[in-house]
VOMARKOL-87033 format. One line per field, with one value per atom (N, C-alpha, C): residue number from 0; chain; residue in three letters; x, y, z; atom name. Coordinates in steps of 0.001 Angstrom, whole numbers, plus 500000, padded with zeros to 6 digits. Layout:
<sites>
i = [NUM, ...] $
ch = [A, ...] $
aa = [ALA, ...] $
px = [X, ...] $
py = [Y, ...] $
pz = [Z, ...] $
at = [CA, ...] $
</sites>
This chain:
<sites>
i = [0, 0, 0, 1, 1, 1, 2, 2, 2, 3, 3, 3, 4, 4, 4, 5, 5, 5, 6, 6, 6, 7, 7, 7, 8, 8, 8, 9, 9, 9, 10, 10, 10, 11, 11, 11, 12, 12, 12, 13, 13, 13, 14, 14, 14, 15, 15, 15, 16, 16, 16, 17, 17, 17, 18, 18, 18, 19, 19, 19, 20, 20, 20, 21, 21, 21, 22, 22, 22, 23, 23, 23, 24, 24, 24, 25, 25, 25, 26, 26, 26, 27, 27, 27, 28, 28, 28, 29, 29, 29, 30, 30, 30, 31, 31, 31, 32, 32, 32, 33, 33, 33, 34, 34, 34, 35, 35, 35, 36, 36, 36, 37, 37, 37, 38, 38, 38, 39, 39, 39, 40, 40, 40, 41, 41, 41, 42, 42, 42, 43, 43, 43, 44, 44, 44, 45, 45, 45, 46, 46, 46, 47, 47, 47, 48, 48, 48, 49, 49, 49, 50, 50, 50, 51, 51, 51, 52, 52, 52, 53, 53, 53, 54, 54, 54, 55, 55, 55, 56, 56, 56, 57, 57, 57, 58, 58, 58, 59, 59, 59, 60, 60, 60, 61, 61, 61, 62, 62, 62, 63, 63, 63, 64, 64, 64, 65, 65, 65, 66, 66, 66, 67, 67, 67, 68, 68, 68, 69, 69, 69, 70, 70, 70, 71, 71, 71, 72, 72, 72, 73, 73, 73, 74, 74, 74, 75, 75, 75, 76, 76, 76, 77, 77, 77, 78, 78, 78, 79, 79, 79, 80, 80, 80, 81, 81, 81, 82, 82, 82, 83, 83, 83, 84, 84, 84, 85, 85, 85, 86, 86, 86, 87, 87, 87, 88, 88, 88, 89, 89, 89, 90, 90, 90, 91, 91, 91, 92, 92, 92, 93, 93, 93, 94, 94, 94, 95, 95, 95, 96, 96, 96, 97, 97, 97, 98, 98, 98, 99, 99, 99, 100, 100, 100, 101, 101, 101, 102, 102, 102, 103, 103, 103, 104, 104, 104] $
ch = [A, A, A, A, A, A, A, A, A, A, A, A, A, A, A, A, A, A, A, A, A, A, A, A, A, A, A, A, A, A, A, A, A, A, A, A, A, A, A, A, A, A, A, A, A, A, A, A, A, A, A, A, A, A, A, A, A, A, A, A, A, A, A, A, A, A, A, A, A, A, A, A, A, A, A, A, A, A, A, A, A, A, A, A, A, A, A, A, A, A, A, A, A, A, A, A, A, A, A, A, A, A, A, A, A, A, A, A, A, A, A, A, A, A, A, A, A, A, A, A, A, A, A, A, A, A, A, A, A, A, A, A, A, A, A, A, A, A, A, A, A, A, A, A, A, A, A, A, A, A, A, A, A, A, A, A, A, A, A, A, A, A, A, A, A, A, A, A, A, A, A, A, A, A, A, A, A, A, A, A, A, A, A, A, A, A, A, A, A, A, A, A, A, A, A, A, A, A, A, A, A, A, A, A, A, A, A, A, A, A, A, A, A, A, A, A, A, A, A, A, A, A, A, A, A, A, A, A, A, A, A, A, A, A, A, A, A, A, A, A, A, A, A, A, A, A, A, A, A, A, A, A, A, A, A, A, A, A, A, A, A, A, A, A, A, A, A, A, A, A, A, A, A, A, A, A, A, A, A, A, A, A, A, A, A, A, A, A, A, A, A, A, A, A, A, A, A, A, A, A, A, A, A, A, A, A, A, A, A, A, A, A, A, A, A] $
aa = [MET, MET, MET, PHE, PHE, PHE, SER, SER, SER, ALA, ALA, ALA, THR, THR, THR, PHE, PHE, PHE, PRO, PRO, PRO, LYS, LYS, LYS, SER, SER, SER, ALA, ALA, ALA, ARG, ARG, ARG, LYS, LYS, LYS, LEU, LEU, LEU, VAL, VAL, VAL, ARG, ARG, ARG, GLU, GLU, GLU, TYR, TYR, TYR, MET, MET, MET, GLU, GLU, GLU, GLU, GLU, GLU, ASP, ASP, ASP, TYR, TYR, TYR, LEU, LEU, LEU, ARG, ARG, ARG, ILE, ILE, ILE, LYS, LYS, LYS, VAL, VAL, VAL, GLY, GLY, GLY, ARG, ARG, ARG, VAL, VAL, VAL, GLY, GLY, GLY, SER, SER, SER, THR, THR, THR, HIS, HIS, HIS, GLN, GLN, GLN, ASN, ASN, ASN, ILE, ILE, ILE, GLN, GLN, GLN, GLN, GLN, GLN, GLN, GLN, GLN, ILE, ILE, ILE, VAL, VAL, VAL, TYR, TYR, TYR, VAL, VAL, VAL, GLU, GLU, GLU, ASP, ASP, ASP, SER, SER, SER, ASN, ASN, ASN, LYS, LYS, LYS, ASN, ASN, ASN, GLN, GLN, GLN, ALA, ALA, ALA, LEU, LEU, LEU, HIS, HIS, HIS, ASP, ASP, ASP, LEU, LEU, LEU, LEU, LEU, LEU, PHE, PHE, PHE, SER, SER, SER, GLY, GLY, GLY, GLY, GLY, GLY, PRO, PRO, PRO, GLN, GLN, GLN, ARG, ARG, ARG, THR, THR, THR, LEU, LEU, LEU, VAL, VAL, VAL, PHE, PHE, PHE, VAL, VAL, VAL, ASN, ASN, ASN, SER, SER, SER, LYS, LYS, LYS, ILE, ILE, ILE, LYS, LYS, LYS, CYS, CYS, CYS, ASP, ASP, ASP, ILE, ILE, ILE, VAL, VAL, VAL, ASP, ASP, ASP, ASP, ASP, ASP, PHE, PHE, PHE, LEU, LEU, LEU, TYR, TYR, TYR, ASN, ASN, ASN, LYS, LYS, LYS, GLY, GLY, GLY, LEU, LEU, LEU, PRO, PRO, PRO, SER, SER, SER, THR, THR, THR, SER, SER, SER, ILE, ILE, ILE, HIS, HIS, HIS, SER, SER, SER, ASP, ASP, ASP, ARG, ARG, ARG, THR, THR, THR, GLN, GLN, GLN, ARG, ARG, ARG, GLU, GLU, GLU, ARG, ARG, ARG, GLU, GLU, GLU, ASP, ASP, ASP, ALA, ALA, ALA, LEU, LEU, LEU] $
px = [252355, 253555, 254609, 255087, 256762, 257005, 258280, 259428, 260805, 261631, 263057, 263692, 263599, 264186, 263119, 263303, 262998, 263468, 262985, 264089, 263238, 264241, 262965, 262280, 261896, 260156, 259863, 259353, 258881, 258417, 259719, 259422, 259193, 258739, 257870, 256436, 255418, 255087, 254210, 254656, 254929, 254544, 254949, 255401, 254080, 253626, 252222, 251217, 251031, 249622, 249673, 250472, 250152, 250091, 249830, 249755, 251200, 250615, 252015, 252967, 251944, 253020, 253102, 253323, 253679, 254961, 254992, 256361, 257084, 258223, 259136, 259994, 260332, 261167, 262548, 263778, 264568, 265688, 265985, 267041, 268361, 269215, 270366, 270634, 271917, 272156, 271874, 271344, 270730, 271956, 272280, 273256, 274701, 274647, 275633, 275293, 275911, 275542, 275592, 275232, 275628, 276825, 277660, 279005, 278736, 278007, 277916, 277624, 277534, 277475, 278461, 278775, 279978, 279896, 280340, 279659, 281714, 281132, 282595, 281710, 282607, 281917, 282349, 281802, 282770, 282391, 283332, 282642, 282711, 281277, 281700, 280748, 280924, 280531, 279206, 278097, 276358, 276456, 277269, 276973, 277039, 278539, 278741, 277916, 277265, 276404, 275565, 275235, 274478, 275859, 276306, 277124, 278048, 278390, 279615, 278782, 276987, 276823, 276713, 276700, 275906, 277431, 278766, 279942, 279407, 280135, 280157, 278801, 277603, 276832, 277453, 278586, 279338, 280600, 280638, 282394, 282567, 281291, 281460, 280451, 280803, 279535, 277983, 277078, 275914, 275419, 274145, 273916, 272903, 271817, 270671, 271358, 271097, 271308, 270443, 270554, 269247, 270225, 269683, 270335, 269182, 269646, 268622, 268985, 268361, 268909, 267736, 267930, 266785, 265842, 265030, 263981, 263343, 261605, 260911, 261203, 261547, 261763, 263267, 264724, 265297, 265475, 264442, 264178, 263722, 262771, 262227, 263061, 264030, 265131, 266448, 266477, 267845, 267214, 265967, 265456, 265150, 264659, 265147, 266329, 266779, 268567, 269083, 268692, 268915, 268421, 267003, 266093, 266337, 266754, 267211, 268772, 269136, 270458, 270758, 269165, 268966, 268792, 269152, 269186, 268037, 267374, 266307, 265842, 264962, 265169, 263547, 263936, 261696, 262564, 261626, 261617, 260503, 260594, 259566, 259781, 258790, 258673, 256960, 257099, 255211, 254134, 254181, 254027, 253497, 254174, 253735, 252588, 251484, 251042, 251188, 251060, 251426, 251659, 251058, 250829, 252128, 252382, 253502, 254594, 254772, 255940, 256038, 255062, 254938, 255589, 255201, 255450, 257102, 257511, 258957, 259433, 258941, 260357, 260356] $
py = [834998, 834969, 836109, 836749, 837829, 837548, 837774, 837179, 837380, 838165, 838649, 837724, 835655, 834925, 833992, 832867, 831613, 831280, 829792, 828754, 827481, 826776, 825232, 824961, 824744, 824805, 825494, 826734, 828304, 827363, 827014, 826971, 825550, 824957, 823433, 823470, 824408, 825259, 825873, 826607, 827143, 826048, 825591, 824561, 823910, 823200, 822461, 822852, 824403, 825066, 825793, 826646, 827553, 827045, 827776, 827488, 827396, 826185, 825207, 826649, 827958, 828879, 830489, 829617, 831046, 831578, 833278, 834093, 833775, 833340, 833504, 834893, 835798, 837200, 836447, 837039, 837067, 838294, 838773, 840290, 839803, 839911, 839824, 837887, 837798, 835741, 835769, 834243, 833542, 833664, 833705, 833510, 834103, 835273, 836126, 837832, 838511, 840187, 840699, 842461, 843443, 843448, 844365, 844597, 846031, 846154, 847670, 847292, 846209, 845763, 844887, 845554, 845028, 844420, 842264, 841623, 841393, 841270, 841151, 840114, 838933, 838963, 839241, 839110, 839792, 838515, 837927, 837163, 837869, 838097, 838442, 837336, 837119, 836984, 837466, 836203, 836580, 838198, 837995, 839281, 840727, 840093, 841669, 842130, 841607, 841588, 843285, 843561, 844850, 845434, 846061, 846799, 846992, 845976, 845909, 846584, 845613, 846227, 848167, 848383, 850007, 850760, 850111, 850198, 850299, 849494, 849118, 850605, 850818, 851712, 853184, 853313, 854838, 854889, 853208, 852972, 853991, 854705, 855192, 856428, 856958, 858287, 857951, 858584, 858626, 858005, 856697, 856092, 855100, 854903, 854306, 852757, 851953, 850436, 849587, 848270, 847136, 846251, 845605, 844777, 843581, 842419, 841125, 840348, 839769, 838887, 837280, 836583, 835263, 835380, 836274, 835135, 837127, 836421, 838281, 838623, 838195, 838077, 839621, 839029, 839610, 840826, 840691, 842131, 843640, 842552, 844057, 844282, 842933, 843502, 844866, 844051, 845244, 846481, 846240, 848213, 848472, 847912, 848462, 849016, 848034, 848820, 849693, 850074, 851246, 852760, 852002, 853043, 854037, 853334, 853629, 854507, 853864, 854737, 855623, 856091, 857971, 857133, 855975, 855935, 855662, 856006, 856566, 855340, 854244, 852860, 851937, 851306, 849878, 849456, 848458, 846810, 846851, 845818, 844889, 843794, 842924, 841232, 841512, 840171, 839428, 839304, 839794, 840334, 841650, 842181, 844024, 844114, 844957, 845452, 845290, 845327, 845415, 847514, 847765, 849433, 850070, 849150, 849661, 848885, 848019, 847783, 848900, 848850, 849763, 851773, 852401, 853397, 852932, 852084, 851897, 851694, 851293, 851220, 852779] $
pz = [513592, 515085, 514496, 515635, 514880, 516585, 516503, 517341, 517287, 517724, 517251, 518066, 518652, 517780, 517660, 516802, 517035, 517508, 518463, 519009, 518173, 518031, 516730, 517603, 518712, 518825, 518733, 518517, 517953, 516677, 515789, 514443, 513857, 515072, 514613, 515035, 516073, 516185, 514962, 514363, 513204, 511928, 511583, 510381, 510547, 512118, 512693, 512255, 512724, 512778, 511552, 511419, 509843, 508785, 507872, 506385, 506030, 505009, 504641, 503524, 502872, 502418, 502972, 505101, 505823, 504951, 505598, 505133, 506615, 505986, 507581, 506981, 507677, 507501, 508015, 507675, 508333, 508219, 508955, 509368, 509113, 508288, 508964, 508650, 509120, 509065, 510345, 510768, 511958, 512226, 514012, 514929, 514431, 513858, 513400, 513625, 514042, 514517, 513296, 513226, 512511, 512511, 511587, 511330, 512878, 512934, 513817, 515395, 515111, 517419, 517397, 519031, 519404, 520298, 520441, 521192, 522310, 523626, 524560, 525316, 525896, 526613, 528364, 529581, 530554, 531416, 532014, 534175, 534625, 535667, 536936, 537741, 538676, 540243, 539631, 540749, 540220, 541375, 542411, 543021, 543190, 541524, 541257, 540184, 539372, 538396, 537996, 539027, 539054, 538544, 539620, 539565, 538503, 537835, 537003, 535605, 535605, 534623, 534155, 535845, 535990, 536101, 536427, 535674, 533691, 533269, 531761, 530935, 531511, 530797, 531103, 531826, 532403, 531450, 531122, 530644, 529010, 528483, 527284, 527313, 525866, 526555, 526845, 526674, 527032, 526002, 525450, 524930, 524599, 524035, 524885, 524109, 525086, 525788, 525655, 525171, 525528, 526114, 527266, 528444, 528159, 527814, 527646, 529066, 529501, 530783, 530089, 531289, 530201, 531556, 532186, 533020, 533361, 532773, 533634, 535059, 535528, 537057, 537043, 536238, 536563, 535469, 534590, 534366, 534748, 536057, 536742, 537842, 538545, 539349, 538623, 536978, 536226, 536371, 536437, 535923, 537094, 538108, 539287, 539293, 539555, 540219, 538760, 538158, 537338, 537926, 537540, 538380, 539113, 540651, 541504, 541482, 540436, 540109, 539308, 539540, 538357, 536962, 536415, 534902, 534664, 533346, 532931, 532153, 532620, 532828, 532419, 531999, 531848, 530802, 531694, 531278, 530188, 529014, 528518, 528703, 528579, 528758, 528767, 528677, 527829, 529692, 530964, 531558, 531468, 530841, 530565, 529283, 529371, 527490, 526991, 525572, 524399, 524103, 524790, 525308, 526628, 527240, 527957, 527659, 526489, 525412, 524696, 524349, 522253, 523975, 525167, 525577, 525756, 526295, 526646, 525555, 524391, 522724, 522850] $
at = [N, CA, C, N, CA, C, N, CA, C, N, CA, C, N, CA, C, N, CA, C, N, CA, C, N, CA, C, N, CA, C, N, CA, C, N, CA, C, N, CA, C, N, CA, C, N, CA, C, N, CA, C, N, CA, C, N, CA, C, N, CA, C, N, CA, C, N, CA, C, N, CA, C, N, CA, C, N, CA, C, N, CA, C, N, CA, C, N, CA, C, N, CA, C, N, CA, C, N, CA, C, N, CA, C, N, CA, C, N, CA, C, N, CA, C, N, CA, C, N, CA, C, N, CA, C, N, CA, C, N, CA, C, N, CA, C, N, CA, C, N, CA, C, N, CA, C, N, CA, C, N, CA, C, N, CA, C, N, CA, C, N, CA, C, N, CA, C, N, CA, C, N, CA, C, N, CA, C, N, CA, C, N, CA, C, N, CA, C, N, CA, C, N, CA, C, N, CA, C, N, CA, C, N, CA, C, N, CA, C, N, CA, C, N, CA, C, N, CA, C, N, CA, C, N, CA, C, N, CA, C, N, CA, C, N, CA, C, N, CA, C, N, CA, C, N, CA, C, N, CA, C, N, CA, C, N, CA, C, N, CA, C, N, CA, C, N, CA, C, N, CA, C, N, CA, C, N, CA, C, N, CA, C, N, CA, C, N, CA, C, N, CA, C, N, CA, C, N, CA, C, N, CA, C, N, CA, C, N, CA, C, N, CA, C, N, CA, C, N, CA, C, N, CA, C, N, CA, C, N, CA, C, N, CA, C, N, CA, C, N, CA, C, N, CA, C, N, CA, C, N, CA, C, N, CA, C, N, CA, C, N, CA, C, N, CA, C] $
</sites>
């Protein structure tokens, strides 16, 4: 099993179905971020979120950016919005084939 995140429910499945000597690899500390990652919270009304994201992306210099959302549908909506604004954008979620995900990366 591979995942960027492992919620408790997934860890329970691992303990239930995998060999007892399975190996879990963690990068960094769980619940923390690397010192080079900056996090900030910006409160925005739902109706203004796409434009706020666009403005945020252009507030700094050109850079690669990952945007996390909470559903596959929202992932595609954000991808469409950014693409229609002329930004090179793609999405990665479970409705895409492994090949499509790798190409996106």
